[in-house]
C-alpha positions as CSV (number, residue, x, y, z in Angstrom):
1,X,120.8,119.8,52.5
2,X,120.7,118.7,56.1
3,X,124.0,117.3,57.2
4,X,124.0,117.9,60.9
5,X,122.3,115.4,63.2
6,X,119.4,116.9,65.3
7,X,118.7,115.6,68.8
8,X,115.7,116.4,71.0
9,X,115.1,115.0,74.5
10,X,114.7,111.2,74.1
11,X,114.3,111.8,70.3
12,X,117.2,111.8,67.8
13,X,117.4,112.2,64.1
14,X,120.5,111.3,62.1
15,X,120.5,113.6,59.2
16,X,122.7,111.1,57.7
17,X,126.0,111.1,56.7
18,X,125.7,112.0,53.1
19,X,128.5,114.1,54.4
20,X,130.3,110.8,54.4
21,X,129.3,110.3,50.8
22,X,130.3,113.7,49.9
23,X,133.6,113.2,51.6
24,X,134.5,111.1,48.6
25,X,132.6,113.1,46.0
26,X,135.9,114.7,45.2
27,X,137.8,111.7,44.1
28,X,140.8,113.5,42.7
29,X,141.0,112.8,38.9
30,X,144.0,110.7,37.9
31,X,146.2,112.3,35.3
32,X,148.9,110.6,33.4
33,X,152.5,111.8,34.0
34,X,154.7,112.8,31.1
35,X,156.1,109.3,30.7
36,X,152.7,107.7,30.7
37,X,151.4,110.2,28.2
38,X,154.1,109.3,25.7
39,X,153.7,105.5,25.5
40,X,155.1,104.7,22.0
41,X,154.2,101.0,21.8
42,X,151.3,100.5,19.4
43,X,150.4,97.3,21.1
44,X,149.7,99.2,24.4
45,X,147.6,101.7,22.6
46,X,145.6,99.0,20.9
47,X,145.1,97.2,24.2
48,X,143.8,100.4,25.9
49,X,141.5,101.1,23.0
50,X,140.0,97.6,23.1
51,X,138.4,98.5,26.4
52,X,136.0,100.8,24.6
53,X,134.8,98.4,22.0
54,X,131.2,97.4,22.5
55,X,130.7,96.2,26.1
56,X,134.3,95.0,26.6
57,X,134.9,97.5,29.5
58,X,131.6,96.4,31.2
59,X,132.6,92.8,31.1
60,X,136.1,93.7,32.4
61,X,134.6,95.6,35.3
62,X,132.2,92.7,36.1
63,X,135.1,90.2,36.2
64,X,137.2,92.5,38.4
65,X,134.3,93.2,40.8
66,X,133.3,89.6,41.2
67,X,136.9,88.5,41.7
68,X,137.0,90.9,44.7
69,X,133.6,89.7,46.0
70,X,134.6,86.1,45.7
71,X,137.7,86.8,47.8
72,X,135.4,88.4,50.4
73,X,133.1,85.4,50.4
74,X,130.3,87.3,48.7
75,X,127.9,86.3,46.0
76,X,128.6,87.7,42.5
77,X,126.7,90.6,41.0
78,X,125.1,90.5,37.6
79,X,125.8,93.1,34.9
80,X,122.8,95.4,34.5
81,X,120.6,95.3,31.4
82,X,120.6,98.0,28.7
83,X,118.5,100.3,30.8
84,X,120.8,99.9,33.8
85,X,123.9,100.6,31.8
86,X,122.3,103.5,30.0
87,X,121.7,105.1,33.4
88,X,125.3,104.6,34.4
89,X,126.5,106.0,31.0
90,X,124.3,109.0,31.6
91,X,125.9,109.5,35.0
92,X,129.4,109.2,33.5
93,X,128.7,111.9,31.0
94,X,127.3,114.1,33.8
95,X,130.5,113.9,35.7
96,X,132.3,115.8,32.9
97,X,129.9,118.7,33.9
98,X,129.5,118.2,37.7
99,X,132.2,115.9,39.2
100,X,130.0,115.0,42.2
101,X,127.3,112.8,43.6
102,X,125.1,115.8,43.0
103,X,123.9,115.8,39.4
104,X,123.9,118.9,37.1
105,X,120.1,119.2,37.8
106,X,120.8,119.4,41.5
107,X,119.4,115.9,42.3
108,X,121.3,113.1,43.9
109,X,123.0,110.3,41.9
110,X,120.5,107.6,42.6
111,X,117.6,109.5,40.9
112,X,119.1,108.5,37.5
113,X,117.7,104.9,38.0
114,X,114.1,106.0,38.2
115,X,114.5,108.4,35.3
116,X,115.5,105.3,33.2
117,X,112.5,103.3,34.3
118,X,114.5,101.2,36.9
119,X,112.8,100.5,40.2
120,X,116.0,99.1,41.9
121,X,117.3,100.4,45.2
122,X,120.7,101.9,44.8
123,X,123.3,100.8,47.4
124,X,125.8,103.3,46.1
125,X,127.8,104.7,43.2
126,X,131.5,104.8,42.6
127,X,133.0,107.2,40.1
128,X,136.4,108.0,38.8
129,X,138.0,110.3,36.2
130,X,141.4,110.2,34.5
131,X,142.0,106.5,34.7
132,X,142.4,105.0,31.2
133,X,141.4,101.4,32.1
134,X,139.0,99.5,34.3
135,X,142.0,97.9,36.1
136,X,143.3,101.3,37.1
137,X,140.0,102.6,38.3
138,X,139.4,99.4,40.4
139,X,142.8,99.7,42.0
140,X,141.9,103.1,43.3
141,X,138.4,102.1,44.4
142,X,139.6,99.1,46.3
143,X,142.3,101.1,48.0
144,X,139.7,103.4,49.6
145,X,137.4,102.2,52.4
146,X,134.3,104.0,51.3
147,X,134.3,102.9,47.6
148,X,135.5,99.4,48.5
149,X,132.5,99.0,50.8
150,X,130.2,99.8,47.8
151,X,131.9,97.1,45.7
152,X,131.7,94.6,48.6
153,X,128.1,95.5,49.7
154,X,126.5,92.1,50.5
155,X,123.0,93.2,49.4
156,X,124.0,94.3,45.9
157,X,122.8,92.0,43.1
158,X,123.4,94.2,40.1
159,X,126.2,96.5,38.8
160,X,125.6,99.0,36.1
161,X,128.7,100.3,34.3
162,X,129.1,103.5,32.4
163,X,132.0,105.2,30.6
164,X,132.2,108.6,29.0
165,X,135.2,109.7,26.8
166,X,135.6,113.5,26.7
167,X,135.6,116.4,29.1
168,X,138.7,117.7,30.9
169,X,139.9,114.3,32.1
170,X,139.0,112.3,29.0
171,X,137.8,109.2,30.7
172,X,135.0,109.1,33.3
173,X,133.9,105.8,34.9
174,X,130.7,105.0,36.9
175,X,129.6,101.9,38.8
176,X,126.1,101.8,40.2
177,X,125.3,99.0,42.6
178,X,121.7,98.0,43.3
179,X,119.1,95.4,44.2
180,X,115.4,94.9,43.4
181,X,113.0,97.1,45.3
182,X,111.5,95.7,48.6
183,X,113.7,92.6,48.6
184,X,115.5,93.4,51.9
185,X,113.1,95.4,54.1
186,X,112.2,92.5,56.5
187,X,115.8,91.4,56.7
188,X,116.9,94.9,57.5
189,X,114.5,95.1,60.4
190,X,116.0,92.0,62.0
191,X,119.6,93.1,61.2
192,X,119.0,96.5,62.9
193,X,117.6,94.7,66.0
194,X,120.5,92.3,66.1
195,X,123.0,95.1,65.8
196,X,121.3,97.2,68.5
197,X,121.2,94.2,70.9
198,X,124.9,93.5,70.3
199,X,125.5,97.1,71.4
200,X,123.3,96.8,74.5
201,X,125.0,93.5,75.5
202,X,128.3,95.4,75.6
203,X,126.8,97.6,78.4
204,X,125.1,94.7,80.2
205,X,121.6,95.8,79.1
206,X,118.6,93.6,78.5
207,X,118.1,92.7,74.8
208,X,115.1,94.4,73.1
209,X,112.3,92.5,71.6
210,X,111.0,93.2,68.1
211,X,107.8,95.2,68.3
212,X,104.5,93.6,67.1
213,X,102.9,94.2,63.8
214,X,101.2,97.4,65.0
215,X,104.4,99.0,66.3
216,X,106.2,97.9,63.1
217,X,103.5,99.5,60.9
218,X,103.9,102.7,63.0
219,X,107.6,102.7,62.4
220,X,107.1,102.1,58.7
221,X,104.7,105.0,58.4
222,X,107.2,107.2,60.1
223,X,110.0,106.1,57.7
224,X,107.7,107.1,54.8
225,X,106.9,110.4,56.4
226,X,110.5,111.5,56.9
227,X,111.0,111.2,53.2
228,X,108.6,114.2,53.0
229,X,109.5,116.0,56.2
230,X,113.0,115.5,57.6
231,X,111.8,116.0,61.1
232,X,110.4,114.4,64.3
233,X,107.3,116.5,63.5
234,X,104.9,114.6,61.2
235,X,103.7,116.0,57.9
236,X,100.4,117.0,59.6
237,X,102.2,119.0,62.2
238,X,101.8,116.6,65.1
239,X,104.6,115.1,67.2
240,X,106.2,111.8,66.0
241,X,104.7,109.6,68.8
242,X,101.1,110.3,67.7
243,X,101.7,107.6,65.1
244,X,101.5,105.0,67.9
245,X,97.8,106.0,68.7
246,X,97.1,105.7,64.9
247,X,98.0,102.1,65.1
248,X,96.5,101.3,68.5
249,X,99.9,100.9,70.2
250,X,99.5,101.4,73.9
251,X,103.2,101.1,74.9
252,X,104.9,104.1,76.3
253,X,107.5,105.5,73.8
254,X,111.1,106.1,75.1
255,X,112.6,107.5,71.9
256,X,112.7,107.8,68.2
257,X,115.8,107.7,66.0
258,X,115.7,108.8,62.4
259,X,118.3,108.7,59.6
260,X,118.6,109.5,56.0
261,X,120.9,108.2,53.4
262,X,122.5,105.2,55.0
263,X,122.5,102.2,52.6
264,X,122.7,99.3,55.1
265,X,121.8,98.4,58.7
266,X,125.4,98.4,59.6
267,X,125.9,101.9,58.3
268,X,122.9,103.4,60.0
269,X,123.5,101.7,63.4
270,X,127.1,102.9,63.3
271,X,126.0,106.4,62.6
272,X,123.5,106.3,65.5
273,X,126.0,104.9,67.9
274,X,128.4,107.7,67.0
275,X,125.9,110.4,68.0
276,X,125.3,111.0,71.7
277,X,121.5,111.5,71.5
278,X,120.9,108.5,69.2
279,X,123.2,106.3,71.3
280,X,121.3,107.2,74.4
281,X,118.0,106.0,72.8
282,X,119.6,102.7,71.8
283,X,121.1,102.2,75.3
284,X,118.1,103.4,77.3
285,X,117.8,100.8,80.1
286,X,114.1,101.4,80.3
287,X,113.4,100.4,76.7
288,X,111.9,96.9,76.2
289,X,110.8,96.9,72.5
290,X,112.0,98.4,69.2
291,X,110.5,98.5,65.8
292,X,112.2,99.5,62.6
293,X,110.9,101.3,59.6
294,X,112.9,101.4,56.3
295,X,111.7,103.2,53.2
296,X,113.5,103.8,49.9
297,X,112.2,106.5,47.5
298,X,114.4,107.6,44.6
299,X,112.5,110.9,44.4
300,X,113.4,111.8,48.0
301,X,116.4,114.0,48.9
302,X,118.3,111.1,50.5
303,X,116.9,108.0,49.0
304,X,117.1,105.8,52.1
305,X,115.0,106.6,55.2
306,X,115.3,104.8,58.5
307,X,113.3,104.9,61.8
308,X,113.6,103.3,65.1
309,X,110.8,103.6,67.7
310,X,111.6,102.4,71.2
311,X,108.9,101.6,73.8
312,X,108.6,100.2,77.3
């Protein structure tokens, strides 16, 4: 998998920060100490076992998640239907074999949704092993920036909850956050533009305009192309900017940024700003317009694809 960002002159691709995702793929499983393992009170054992009756643990997670979201001023998420939760339970069982965002079949975590007939866009997965209750798992997730961001993702509308009892660590928990496909694409374009202009304002640069429909169509095509070829070279072997001619765009291009794997406008713009070549495209004083392409494909390597095309 491509982890390093590639930069060409005036063109930069963020081979996105699934390294960031993988950075927490190794959530160290929690194991009980000797005192915890020898709890004698039957009432405590009964309370713990009650989590695994029917959908009690799913309702418990939903309450805990929405309490945290309410404190952050976010809308609540709904519990996924039987297909959503079946996907999460499948992932929980897979963790006993491969404790990672990479599934035993070598694919990424989000592909489990499509396999279960779900067209939702995944905004991220949290997983944990060794915790005996939802409360304990949530405490750890909320104490870690990356997993807390998944719980507090403003775009998420659904949470799918899975649990598997077995394996080395006995309890494996999974939360998959998602939203309906194509429900945020237009919002994302505007959010990326706003974030870019906020960065340009810090350097006293002129705000960029959103490109017209033709430039936007060109950017969207490029976003779909990089799901197939992770490159500034198009699937037909031509350079990236030939897409402008395809859509009748006569502006002069000043740069292209591409990224894979980021789940939100904030995440992708932060990644670009932390890379010299991508930041140079965003802060190019000659640029006057920008269009954004965003494409989600659960069968692609990274799931989320992003493109910025800058012109003057």
